[in-house]
Legacy VTK file of the C-alpha trace (Angstrom):
# vtk DataFile Version 3.0
C-alpha trace
ASCII
DATASET POLYDATA
POINTS 117 float
44.414 -11.752 -39.743
43.574 -15.103 -41.388
40.496 -16.997 -40.276
42.541 -20.002 -39.146
44.525 -17.735 -36.798
41.301 -16.324 -35.319
39.901 -19.812 -34.793
43.123 -20.955 -33.135
43.207 -17.861 -30.899
39.578 -18.386 -29.877
40.263 -22.043 -29.098
43.221 -21.220 -26.868
41.317 -18.492 -25.026
38.349 -20.747 -24.326
40.632 -23.585 -23.356
42.508 -21.405 -20.832
39.157 -20.187 -19.474
37.956 -23.740 -18.780
41.307 -24.781 -17.320
41.058 -21.828 -14.906
37.509 -22.797 -13.869
38.497 -26.448 -13.408
41.329 -25.369 -11.066
38.953 -23.189 -9.071
36.361 -25.979 -8.862
38.989 -28.430 -7.634
40.097 -25.838 -5.075
36.507 -25.514 -3.783
36.190 -29.283 -3.534
39.497 -29.643 -1.691
38.459 -26.995 0.840
35.001 -28.566 1.320
33.147 -25.568 -0.065
29.939 -26.094 -1.976
29.911 -22.858 -3.955
32.148 -19.941 -4.984
32.506 -16.936 -2.627
30.319 -14.734 -4.852
27.427 -17.193 -4.533
27.987 -17.510 -0.763
27.733 -13.713 -0.443
24.484 -13.690 -2.442
23.017 -16.462 -0.286
23.963 -14.574 2.882
22.359 -11.376 1.582
19.240 -13.322 0.588
18.981 -14.956 4.003
19.099 -11.491 5.635
16.039 -10.490 3.589
14.098 -13.593 4.620
13.077 -12.012 7.934
10.515 -9.836 6.122
9.062 -12.801 4.207
6.095 -14.941 5.235
5.861 -18.277 3.392
2.575 -20.130 3.176
2.427 -23.712 1.965
-0.381 -24.566 -0.436
0.612 -28.044 -1.567
3.748 -29.788 -0.276
3.418 -32.683 -2.717
3.389 -30.273 -5.674
5.818 -27.878 -3.961
3.529 -24.848 -4.332
4.009 -21.879 -1.994
3.043 -18.247 -1.676
5.486 -15.788 -0.145
4.228 -12.463 1.200
6.831 -9.712 1.401
6.460 -6.520 3.391
8.359 -3.759 1.586
9.070 -0.740 3.750
10.203 1.924 1.304
8.431 4.951 2.774
5.055 3.224 2.467
4.454 -0.315 3.691
3.497 -2.391 0.669
2.758 -6.112 0.527
4.021 -8.058 -2.483
2.993 -11.660 -3.148
5.075 -14.233 -5.013
3.960 -17.700 -6.136
6.604 -20.426 -6.115
6.497 -23.925 -7.565
9.483 -26.001 -6.474
8.637 -28.889 -8.797
8.391 -26.620 -11.858
11.319 -24.452 -10.662
9.365 -21.226 -11.140
8.828 -18.051 -9.149
6.718 -15.087 -10.221
9.692 -12.740 -9.673
11.294 -14.435 -12.710
14.822 -14.579 -11.254
14.866 -18.352 -10.822
13.940 -18.967 -14.453
16.198 -16.223 -15.835
19.389 -16.810 -13.847
18.922 -20.535 -13.087
19.656 -19.863 -9.394
17.310 -19.955 -6.444
15.894 -16.544 -5.548
15.297 -15.419 -1.958
11.629 -16.452 -2.227
12.636 -20.049 -2.964
15.096 -19.975 -0.059
12.265 -18.915 2.270
10.051 -21.779 1.072
12.863 -24.273 1.572
13.603 -22.915 5.039
9.928 -23.123 6.016
9.596 -26.740 4.885
13.091 -27.844 5.952
13.964 -28.745 2.365
17.542 -28.661 1.047
16.614 -27.653 -2.488
19.273 -25.144 -3.567
LINES 1 118
117 0 1 2 3 4 5 6 7 8 9 10 11 12 13 14 15 16 17 18 19 20 21 22 23 24 25 26 27 28 29 30 31 32 33 34 35 36 37 38 39 40 41 42 43 44 45 46 47 48 49 50 51 52 53 54 55 56 57 58 59 60 61 62 63 64 65 66 67 68 69 70 71 72 73 74 75 76 77 78 79 80 81 82 83 84 85 86 87 88 89 90 91 92 93 94 95 96 97 98 99 100 101 102 103 104 105 106 107 108 109 110 111 112 113 114 115 116
């Protein structure tokens, strides 16, 4: 297959991909939804886990928190996570890696009544 054909094929595939996503985004906007169903499911699952989390505020101005998590997998184990809202970091690494708020960040926002997602 010639290179020009491959380039054209790639262009049309990417173009159809973005057209599809634009349609879905417009659909979400028209139905007053703020995020796709997959993200809504993840947020719901994360909020269920928040009951076992204890958030402690260290510095509201800097947005620094510590979240203590009680894991109950046979043995009760306490795990601590440090969160910086201003720097958008959490020691679990999920926020930096996936560019989406992890459950630890959600707990900090809930504790401080911040809409930060």
